[in-house]
C-alpha positions as CSV (number, residue, x, y, z in Angstrom):
1,M,-169.3,-121.5,-128.3
2,L,-170.5,-124.5,-131.4
3,R,-168.4,-124.3,-134.7
4,I,-169.5,-126.4,-137.8
5,S,-166.9,-125.9,-140.6
6,L,-168.9,-126.6,-144.4
7,V,-167.3,-127.7,-147.4
8,A,-169.1,-127.0,-150.2
9,A,-169.2,-130.4,-152.3
10,A,-167.5,-130.4,-156.0
11,R,-169.5,-130.4,-159.2
12,C,-170.4,-133.5,-160.5
13,S,-170.6,-132.2,-164.0
14,S,-169.7,-128.8,-166.3
15,V,-171.1,-126.0,-164.8
16,L,-172.7,-125.6,-168.2
17,D,-174.6,-128.8,-167.7
18,E,-175.6,-128.0,-164.1
19,R,-178.9,-129.2,-163.4
20,F,-181.6,-128.7,-159.8
21,D,-181.6,-131.3,-157.9
22,D,-178.9,-132.9,-158.9
23,D,-178.1,-136.7,-158.6
24,R,-175.3,-137.9,-160.6
25,P,-171.9,-138.8,-159.0
26,L,-168.9,-136.9,-159.4
27,D,-167.3,-137.0,-162.7
28,R,-163.6,-137.6,-164.1
29,A,-162.6,-134.5,-163.3
30,S,-164.5,-133.3,-160.5
31,V,-162.7,-136.3,-158.3
32,Q,-159.3,-135.0,-159.8
33,E,-160.7,-131.2,-158.3
34,V,-161.3,-133.1,-155.2
35,E,-157.7,-134.7,-155.1
36,R,-156.3,-131.0,-155.9
37,A,-158.0,-129.8,-152.9
38,A,-157.7,-132.3,-150.4
39,P,-154.4,-131.5,-148.9
40,R,-155.2,-127.9,-147.9
41,L,-159.0,-129.8,-146.5
42,R,-157.6,-132.8,-144.8
43,W,-157.2,-131.5,-141.4
44,L,-161.0,-131.7,-141.5
45,S,-160.6,-135.8,-140.7
46,A,-159.8,-134.9,-137.2
47,F,-163.0,-133.5,-136.5
48,E,-165.6,-136.0,-134.2
49,L,-168.8,-135.4,-136.4
50,R,-168.5,-135.3,-139.9
51,Y,-171.9,-135.3,-142.1
52,C,-172.7,-134.7,-145.5
53,S,-175.8,-133.7,-147.7
54,P,-177.2,-137.1,-148.9
55,S,-176.7,-136.6,-152.3
56,P,-173.9,-138.8,-154.4
57,R,-171.6,-135.5,-155.0
58,A,-171.6,-134.6,-151.6
59,R,-171.1,-138.0,-150.4
60,G,-168.2,-138.3,-153.1
61,T,-166.3,-135.6,-152.2
62,G,-166.6,-136.8,-148.7
63,E,-165.4,-139.6,-149.1
64,L,-162.3,-138.5,-151.7
65,L,-161.5,-136.5,-148.5
66,G,-160.9,-138.8,-146.1
67,L,-164.0,-137.8,-143.6
68,T,-166.0,-140.9,-144.0
69,P,-169.1,-138.7,-143.5
70,L,-172.6,-140.0,-142.0
71,A,-175.6,-138.6,-144.8
72,Q,-178.2,-136.3,-143.2
73,P,-181.4,-135.6,-144.8
74,G,-181.5,-132.3,-143.1
75,L,-178.6,-131.5,-145.4
76,R,-180.2,-132.2,-148.7
77,D,-180.5,-130.1,-151.4
78,C,-183.7,-127.7,-152.2
79,E,-186.2,-130.1,-153.2
80,M,-187.4,-128.6,-156.9
81,G,-190.2,-131.4,-157.8
82,R,-190.7,-131.8,-161.5
83,W,-188.0,-129.7,-162.6
84,R,-185.4,-132.0,-160.7
85,G,-182.7,-133.4,-163.1
86,A,-183.1,-130.4,-165.7
87,R,-180.8,-127.2,-166.4
88,L,-182.3,-123.6,-165.5
89,D,-181.8,-122.3,-169.5
90,Q,-184.5,-125.2,-170.2
91,V,-186.8,-124.3,-167.4
92,M,-186.2,-120.3,-168.5
93,A,-187.1,-121.3,-172.1
94,S,-190.2,-123.5,-171.2
95,E,-191.6,-121.7,-167.8
96,P,-189.9,-118.3,-167.7
97,Q,-193.1,-116.3,-165.3
98,A,-192.9,-119.2,-163.3
99,V,-188.9,-118.9,-162.9
100,A,-189.3,-115.5,-162.6
101,A,-192.0,-115.8,-159.7
102,W,-189.4,-118.3,-158.0
103,L,-186.4,-115.9,-157.8
104,D,-188.7,-113.3,-157.0
105,N,-191.0,-114.7,-154.1
106,P,-189.4,-116.9,-151.3
107,V,-192.3,-118.7,-150.6
108,V,-193.6,-119.5,-154.1
109,T,-192.8,-123.2,-155.7
110,P,-193.9,-123.2,-159.2
111,H,-191.7,-126.6,-159.3
112,S,-194.4,-128.5,-156.7
113,G,-191.6,-128.9,-154.5
114,E,-189.6,-126.6,-151.8
115,S,-189.8,-123.6,-151.2
116,L,-186.8,-121.1,-151.0
117,L,-188.3,-120.0,-147.4
118,A,-188.6,-124.0,-146.4
119,F,-185.0,-124.8,-147.5
120,I,-183.6,-122.4,-145.2
121,A,-185.7,-123.2,-142.5
122,R,-184.7,-127.1,-143.0
123,V,-181.2,-125.9,-142.7
124,G,-181.9,-124.1,-139.6
125,E,-182.9,-126.4,-138.0
126,W,-180.4,-129.3,-138.6
127,L,-178.1,-126.4,-137.4
128,D,-179.9,-125.7,-134.5
129,T,-179.9,-129.3,-133.5
130,R,-176.2,-130.0,-133.5
131,P,-175.1,-130.8,-130.1
132,E,-172.6,-128.0,-128.3
133,D,-170.9,-130.8,-126.6
134,G,-167.4,-129.6,-127.7
135,S,-167.5,-131.8,-130.5
136,R,-165.7,-130.3,-133.8
137,I,-168.5,-130.5,-136.8
138,V,-167.7,-130.8,-140.2
139,A,-170.5,-130.8,-143.0
140,V,-169.9,-131.6,-146.9
141,A,-172.8,-130.6,-148.5
142,D,-174.0,-129.1,-151.8
143,P,-173.8,-125.5,-152.3
144,G,-176.9,-124.5,-151.8
145,V,-176.9,-125.8,-148.7
146,V,-173.9,-123.9,-147.4
147,R,-175.8,-120.8,-149.4
148,A,-178.8,-121.8,-147.1
149,A,-176.6,-122.5,-144.2
150,A,-175.2,-118.4,-144.3
151,V,-178.7,-116.9,-145.2
152,Y,-180.2,-118.9,-142.2
153,A,-176.4,-117.6,-139.7
154,L,-177.1,-114.4,-140.5
155,N,-180.9,-114.0,-140.0
156,A,-180.9,-112.1,-143.5
157,P,-183.7,-111.8,-145.3
158,P,-184.5,-114.8,-148.2
159,P,-183.8,-113.0,-151.0
160,T,-179.9,-112.6,-150.0
161,Y,-179.7,-116.4,-151.1
162,W,-179.5,-115.5,-154.5
163,R,-176.2,-113.4,-153.9
164,I,-174.0,-115.6,-152.3
165,D,-171.5,-117.8,-153.9
166,A,-170.7,-121.1,-152.7
167,Q,-167.5,-121.8,-155.1
168,P,-167.2,-125.9,-155.2
169,L,-164.8,-126.5,-152.1
170,S,-165.1,-124.0,-150.8
171,L,-164.8,-123.8,-146.8
172,T,-167.8,-121.7,-144.6
173,T,-167.6,-121.7,-140.8
174,V,-171.2,-120.8,-139.2
175,T,-170.3,-120.2,-135.3
176,R,-173.2,-120.4,-132.6
177,R,-173.1,-117.7,-129.7
178,P,-175.2,-117.1,-127.2
179,E,-176.5,-113.9,-129.3
180,G,-176.8,-116.4,-132.4
181,W,-175.2,-117.9,-135.3
182,A,-172.7,-115.8,-136.7
183,L,-170.4,-116.1,-140.3
184,E,-166.9,-116.8,-139.4
185,F,-164.1,-115.9,-141.6
186,P,-160.2,-118.5,-141.1
187,A,-157.1,-116.7,-140.6
């Protein structure tokens, strides 16, 4: 059985300033948030395989947790095309019909980026290609990647993605069993 522990990266800014495909590094408040969470997550540094999303916030979170993770392109957040760097409220004000279409249909890409369906499939491919060699695996990933991994593991319909909340510095574990992927909740 393969077990992958996913840590949702810390915020890189206040919730009110969250942006699509955010490339900003962790700010002072985020660093302090990781430092407070580190004692409960430090045990993950014993894992043999340590990965992260290539975003500055995932890399920074992994480094602060003492993981020294290897960035994986397959774990990058959803490519948001021309919406990259914008806030949802800004895009909703300027393109309400495009945002509605994007939220309602997992194959549309009004932003000219990656569809929700393609994003979930990409994250699933990364999960599926991990070695089942007994190594323990941890990955620090942007919250959207954790959500996509959960949808993939459950083989749930893509709109389920919008109903999953991966809080910063939360831990989600997926396991690959003979019958397929599953979510595992720690005791």
